[in-house]
C-alpha positions as CSV (number, residue, x, y, z in Angstrom):
1,M,267.0,23.5,-49.3
2,L,265.8,26.0,-46.6
3,N,262.4,26.4,-48.2
4,P,260.0,23.8,-46.8
5,R,258.0,23.8,-50.0
6,Q,261.0,22.2,-51.7
7,W,261.2,19.3,-49.2
8,T,260.0,16.2,-51.0
9,R,259.0,13.0,-49.2
10,D,262.2,11.3,-50.3
11,V,264.3,14.1,-48.9
12,L,262.6,14.2,-45.6
13,E,262.6,10.4,-45.0
14,K,266.3,10.3,-45.8
15,H,267.0,13.0,-43.2
16,S,264.6,12.0,-40.3
17,L,262.7,9.0,-39.0
18,D,260.1,11.1,-37.2
19,M,258.0,13.7,-38.9
20,R,257.3,15.4,-35.6
21,Q,260.6,17.1,-36.3
22,F,258.8,19.3,-38.9
23,V,255.1,19.4,-38.1
24,G,252.8,18.1,-35.3
25,F,250.5,18.5,-32.3
26,R,251.9,18.2,-28.8
27,S,249.6,17.7,-25.9
28,A,250.3,19.0,-22.4
29,T,248.4,20.1,-19.2
30,L,248.9,23.5,-17.6
31,P,249.3,23.9,-13.8
32,N,245.6,25.0,-13.5
33,G,244.6,21.6,-15.0
34,T,243.7,23.0,-18.5
35,R,244.6,20.7,-21.4
36,I,246.4,22.3,-24.3
37,V,247.6,21.1,-27.6
38,E,250.5,23.0,-29.3
39,A,250.5,23.0,-33.1
40,Y,253.5,23.8,-35.2
41,N,254.9,23.4,-38.7
42,A,258.0,24.2,-40.7
43,A,256.3,27.2,-42.4
44,G,256.6,29.0,-39.1
45,L,253.0,28.7,-37.9
46,N,252.3,28.0,-34.2
47,F,249.0,27.9,-32.3
48,T,247.5,26.4,-29.2
49,I,244.3,24.5,-29.1
50,L,242.2,24.3,-25.9
51,P,240.4,20.9,-25.6
52,D,238.7,22.1,-22.4
53,R,237.3,25.2,-24.1
54,G,235.4,23.9,-27.0
55,L,238.5,22.9,-29.0
56,D,239.0,26.6,-29.7
57,I,242.4,28.3,-30.5
58,W,244.1,30.4,-27.9
59,T,247.6,31.8,-28.7
60,A,248.8,31.9,-32.3
61,S,251.9,33.2,-34.0
62,Y,253.7,33.2,-37.3
63,K,257.5,33.3,-37.4
64,G,257.4,34.9,-34.0
65,L,254.7,37.5,-34.8
66,P,251.6,37.2,-32.7
67,L,248.4,36.9,-34.6
68,T,245.8,37.4,-31.8
69,W,245.2,39.2,-28.6
70,V,245.0,37.1,-25.4
71,S,243.2,37.9,-22.1
72,P,245.2,38.4,-18.9
73,G,245.2,35.2,-16.9
74,S,244.0,33.1,-19.8
75,P,243.4,30.3,-20.7
76,H,240.6,30.3,-18.1
77,P,239.2,26.8,-17.2
78,P,235.5,26.6,-18.1
79,D,233.2,27.8,-15.3
80,D,229.4,27.9,-16.0
81,G,229.0,30.1,-12.9
82,M,230.9,33.0,-14.4
83,M,229.8,35.4,-17.1
84,W,230.9,34.8,-20.7
85,L,232.9,38.0,-20.7
86,R,234.9,36.9,-17.7
87,Q,235.6,33.6,-19.4
88,F,236.8,35.2,-22.6
89,N,240.3,34.0,-23.4
90,G,240.8,36.2,-26.4
91,G,242.7,33.9,-28.8
92,L,242.4,33.2,-32.4
93,L,239.1,31.3,-32.3
94,V,236.2,31.4,-29.9
95,T,233.2,29.3,-31.1
96,C,229.9,31.0,-30.4
97,G,226.7,28.9,-30.2
98,L,225.5,26.2,-30.5
99,T,221.9,27.3,-29.7
100,H,222.5,31.0,-29.0
101,V,224.7,33.8,-30.5
102,G,224.3,37.3,-29.4
103,P,223.7,39.4,-26.2
104,P,222.3,38.0,-23.0
105,E,218.5,37.5,-23.1
106,V,215.5,35.9,-21.6
107,D,213.6,33.7,-24.1
108,D,210.3,35.3,-25.2
109,K,208.5,31.9,-25.0
110,T,210.1,29.9,-22.2
111,G,211.6,32.5,-19.9
112,E,215.0,30.7,-20.1
113,S,218.0,33.0,-19.5
114,R,220.9,32.9,-21.9
115,D,224.3,34.4,-21.5
116,L,226.3,36.1,-24.2
117,H,227.2,33.9,-27.2
118,G,226.1,30.6,-25.8
119,N,227.9,27.7,-24.2
120,A,230.1,26.2,-27.0
121,T,233.4,27.7,-25.9
122,R,232.9,26.3,-22.3
123,L,232.4,22.7,-23.4
124,R,235.1,20.1,-22.8
125,A,236.1,17.9,-25.7
126,G,236.4,14.1,-25.7
127,D,237.7,11.6,-28.1
128,V,240.7,13.8,-29.0
129,A,242.9,12.0,-31.5
130,I,246.0,13.0,-33.5
131,E,247.1,11.5,-36.8
132,G,249.9,12.2,-39.3
133,R,250.1,10.9,-42.9
134,W,251.3,11.5,-46.4
135,N,248.3,12.5,-48.6
136,A,247.7,11.6,-52.3
137,E,249.9,14.5,-53.4
138,D,252.8,13.3,-51.2
139,R,252.4,16.2,-48.9
140,Y,252.6,15.5,-45.2
141,V,249.5,16.5,-43.1
142,V,248.6,16.2,-39.5
143,T,245.1,16.2,-38.1
144,L,243.6,16.7,-34.7
145,K,240.0,15.5,-34.1
146,G,237.7,15.8,-31.2
147,A,234.0,16.2,-30.2
148,V,232.1,18.3,-27.8
149,H,228.5,18.0,-26.6
150,E,226.0,20.7,-25.7
151,S,223.3,18.8,-23.9
152,R,220.9,18.9,-21.0
153,L,218.3,16.5,-19.6
154,F,215.0,17.1,-21.4
155,G,216.7,19.8,-23.5
156,E,219.0,20.2,-26.5
157,Q,221.2,17.3,-27.5
158,M,223.9,18.7,-29.9
159,R,227.3,17.2,-30.9
160,L,230.0,19.2,-32.6
161,E,232.8,17.1,-34.2
162,R,235.9,19.2,-35.2
163,T,238.9,18.5,-37.3
164,Y,242.0,20.7,-37.6
165,T,244.3,20.0,-40.5
166,L,247.8,21.4,-40.8
167,Q,250.3,20.8,-43.6
168,L,254.0,20.7,-43.2
169,D,254.9,23.6,-45.5
170,S,251.8,25.9,-45.5
171,P,250.8,28.8,-43.2
172,V,247.1,27.7,-43.3
173,I,244.8,26.3,-40.5
174,Q,242.0,24.2,-42.0
175,I,238.9,23.8,-39.7
176,D,236.1,21.3,-40.6
177,D,233.1,21.0,-38.3
178,T,230.0,18.8,-38.3
179,V,227.2,19.6,-35.9
180,T,224.5,17.0,-35.4
181,N,221.2,17.1,-33.5
182,I,221.4,13.7,-31.7
183,G,218.1,14.4,-29.9
184,D,214.5,13.7,-30.8
185,E,213.2,17.3,-31.1
186,P,214.1,20.2,-33.4
187,V,216.7,22.6,-31.8
188,P,217.5,26.2,-32.5
189,F,221.0,26.2,-34.1
190,M,223.2,29.2,-34.2
191,I,227.0,29.1,-34.8
192,L,229.5,31.9,-35.4
193,Y,233.3,31.6,-35.7
194,H,234.7,34.4,-33.6
195,F,238.1,34.7,-35.3
196,N,240.0,37.3,-33.3
197,V,243.1,39.2,-34.4
198,G,245.3,41.7,-32.5
199,F,248.5,43.7,-32.9
200,P,250.4,43.8,-35.2
201,L,247.7,42.6,-37.6
202,I,245.5,45.4,-36.1
203,Q,247.2,48.7,-36.0
204,Q,246.7,52.2,-37.4
205,G,246.3,51.9,-41.2
206,T,245.2,48.2,-41.3
207,R,242.4,47.6,-43.7
208,L,239.8,44.8,-44.1
209,M,239.2,43.6,-47.6
210,S,235.8,42.1,-48.3
211,S,233.2,41.9,-51.1
212,G,229.6,43.0,-51.2
213,Q,227.4,45.3,-49.2
214,V,228.1,46.4,-45.7
215,Y,225.6,47.5,-43.0
216,A,226.0,49.0,-39.5
217,R,224.6,46.9,-36.7
218,N,223.1,49.8,-34.7
219,E,223.2,53.5,-34.2
220,Q,226.5,53.2,-32.2
221,A,228.2,51.8,-35.4
222,M,226.5,54.1,-37.9
223,P,229.1,56.9,-37.6
224,G,231.9,54.4,-38.5
225,L,230.1,53.0,-41.6
226,P,231.9,55.2,-44.1
227,N,235.3,54.0,-42.8
228,W,234.4,50.3,-42.0
229,P,237.5,49.0,-43.8
230,L,240.0,51.2,-41.9
231,Y,241.4,50.5,-38.4
232,N,242.7,53.4,-36.3
233,A,245.2,53.6,-33.5
234,P,244.2,52.5,-30.0
235,S,242.1,55.0,-28.0
236,A,240.8,55.1,-24.5
237,S,237.2,54.2,-23.9
238,Y,236.6,53.3,-27.5
239,L,233.1,51.9,-28.0
240,E,233.0,48.7,-30.1
241,Q,231.4,48.9,-33.6
242,V,229.9,45.9,-35.5
243,F,229.2,45.7,-39.2
244,F,227.4,43.0,-41.2
245,H,228.6,42.0,-44.7
246,H,226.5,40.5,-47.5
247,V,229.5,39.0,-49.3
248,H,229.9,37.5,-52.7
249,A,231.0,33.9,-53.3
250,D,232.6,32.0,-56.1
251,T,231.0,29.2,-58.1
252,A,231.9,26.7,-55.5
253,G,230.2,28.8,-52.8
254,Y,233.4,30.1,-51.1
255,S,234.2,33.6,-50.0
256,V,237.2,35.3,-48.4
257,A,237.9,38.4,-46.3
258,A,241.4,39.6,-45.4
259,L,243.2,42.0,-43.2
260,N,245.9,43.9,-44.9
261,V,248.7,45.7,-42.9
262,H,250.1,48.4,-45.2
263,G,250.2,46.0,-48.1
264,E,253.0,43.8,-46.7
265,F,251.4,41.4,-44.3
266,G,247.9,40.0,-43.9
267,F,245.5,37.4,-42.6
268,A,242.8,35.8,-44.6
269,V,239.6,34.0,-43.6
270,R,238.0,31.7,-46.1
271,W,234.7,29.9,-45.6
272,R,231.9,28.0,-47.4
273,T,229.0,30.4,-47.6
274,T,226.3,27.8,-48.3
275,E,226.2,26.9,-44.6
276,L,227.7,30.2,-43.3
277,P,226.0,33.0,-45.3
278,Y,226.7,35.8,-42.8
279,L,229.9,37.7,-42.0
280,S,230.2,40.0,-39.0
281,Q,233.0,42.4,-38.5
282,W,233.8,43.4,-34.9
283,K,236.0,46.5,-34.5
284,N,237.4,47.0,-31.0
285,T,240.5,49.2,-30.9
286,R,240.1,50.2,-27.2
287,Q,243.4,50.9,-25.6
288,G,245.0,47.8,-24.0
289,I,242.4,45.4,-25.5
290,V,242.9,45.9,-29.2
291,V,241.1,42.7,-30.5
292,C,238.9,42.7,-33.6
293,G,236.9,39.9,-35.2
294,V,236.2,38.6,-38.7
295,E,233.3,36.2,-38.0
296,P,231.5,33.9,-40.5
297,G,228.3,32.4,-39.2
298,N,225.0,30.8,-40.0
299,C,223.5,33.7,-38.0
300,L,224.0,37.3,-36.9
301,P,225.0,37.9,-33.3
302,E,221.5,39.0,-32.5
303,G,220.2,36.2,-30.2
304,Q,217.5,33.7,-30.6
305,N,214.6,36.1,-29.9
306,A,215.6,38.6,-32.7
307,A,216.6,35.8,-35.1
308,R,213.2,34.2,-34.7
309,K,211.3,37.5,-35.2
310,N,213.5,38.4,-38.3
311,G,213.1,35.0,-40.0
312,R,216.8,34.2,-39.6
313,L,216.7,31.4,-37.0
314,V,217.9,28.0,-38.2
315,M,216.3,24.9,-36.7
316,L,218.3,21.6,-36.7
317,Q,215.9,18.7,-37.0
318,P,216.4,15.3,-35.1
319,G,219.2,13.4,-36.7
320,E,220.1,16.2,-39.0
321,S,223.8,17.2,-39.5
322,Q,225.4,20.3,-41.0
323,S,229.0,20.6,-42.0
324,F,231.2,23.8,-42.1
325,A,234.5,24.5,-43.7
326,T,236.7,27.5,-42.7
327,A,240.4,28.2,-43.3
328,L,242.8,30.8,-41.8
329,E,245.8,31.8,-43.9
330,V,248.8,34.1,-43.1
331,L,249.7,36.4,-46.0
332,D,253.5,36.8,-45.8
333,G,254.7,39.6,-48.1
334,G,253.3,42.0,-50.7
335,A,252.8,39.3,-53.3
336,A,250.6,37.1,-51.1
337,V,248.5,40.2,-50.0
338,Q,248.1,41.3,-53.6
339,T,247.0,37.8,-54.7
340,V,244.1,37.8,-52.1
341,R,243.3,41.4,-52.9
342,E,242.8,40.5,-56.6
343,E,240.7,37.5,-55.5
344,I,238.4,39.7,-53.5
345,E,238.2,42.3,-56.3
346,S,237.2,39.5,-58.6
347,L,234.5,38.3,-56.2
348,S,233.2,41.8,-56.0
349,A,233.0,42.2,-59.7
350,E,232.0,38.7,-60.8
351,G,230.9,36.7,-57.8
352,R,227.3,36.0,-56.8
353,S,225.7,37.6,-53.8
354,V,225.4,34.9,-51.2
355,V,221.9,33.3,-51.0
356,G,220.5,32.9,-47.5
357,C,222.0,36.1,-46.1
358,K,218.9,37.9,-44.9
359,L,220.0,41.5,-44.4
360,P,217.9,44.6,-45.2
């Protein structure tokens, strides 16, 4: 009975009175004052949530194997006086938005200055609550909920409510978000899930599996377009490359992309494309900072100005809410990798090209 998938409710309740022995969220505060919540389960999944950094995910591992790259000195407390890049923690999830995703810019209309990728990851969460329960299928699940607000006097009034769900026996992180415009004026709405992976998921020979057409972001990325799926060894002074994917989705509107390490280990990202029609791929194999992104979004990382000009800018109306579903799954072993590979091949052959993805 060493396989958690064989542990029934009856077995567990006979052996322990506290399910935190097997799965849970543990809150703590670091010496620098940053709140953290450590998540763990019997499947071997561990990750750290940062309530003071947009409820994002910092470190993550599976059975001792790291899943992401982390920045030296992180996690950094939020500091609006510092550049986004100096605040970058690395980590498995950095939320970009909520009104701007892309390079620093000055607004064409208002003259407002915007830093790289917006403010979402610098926002502190409130109303953080943890709950554990048996679901209808008698599987034990724990949830962590919280909310962050991006707001300013006489400006945008946005609320993001996030729920993490973790099952006792599954190497999957489920993330469900709802973003609401609680103000009285329409607001530009850009959100991108910056899922970051590092060694050993990113190493020489790693491949990204995805469906649909792929485009280079700019001239810098164009030489790498023929080899967009393949990741090389670290190299000094490597210049990042970004590719945009017009993926295919199943009949329920979901798509999946996965990193495959020599066919034996992998990491899959699943998301609902009806609200997140875009997928950006960030390749950064620079020596010492090997961190690459698989990034579903309702936008491209092009900024408000370009999104407005290109007809891609989403406006959230007063009182309007939009909900988003993403999931991260560790693929342990050749069979798990092959199952997802076949799923992606099926999407490529039979899935529908995502509607709302406005790429040339």
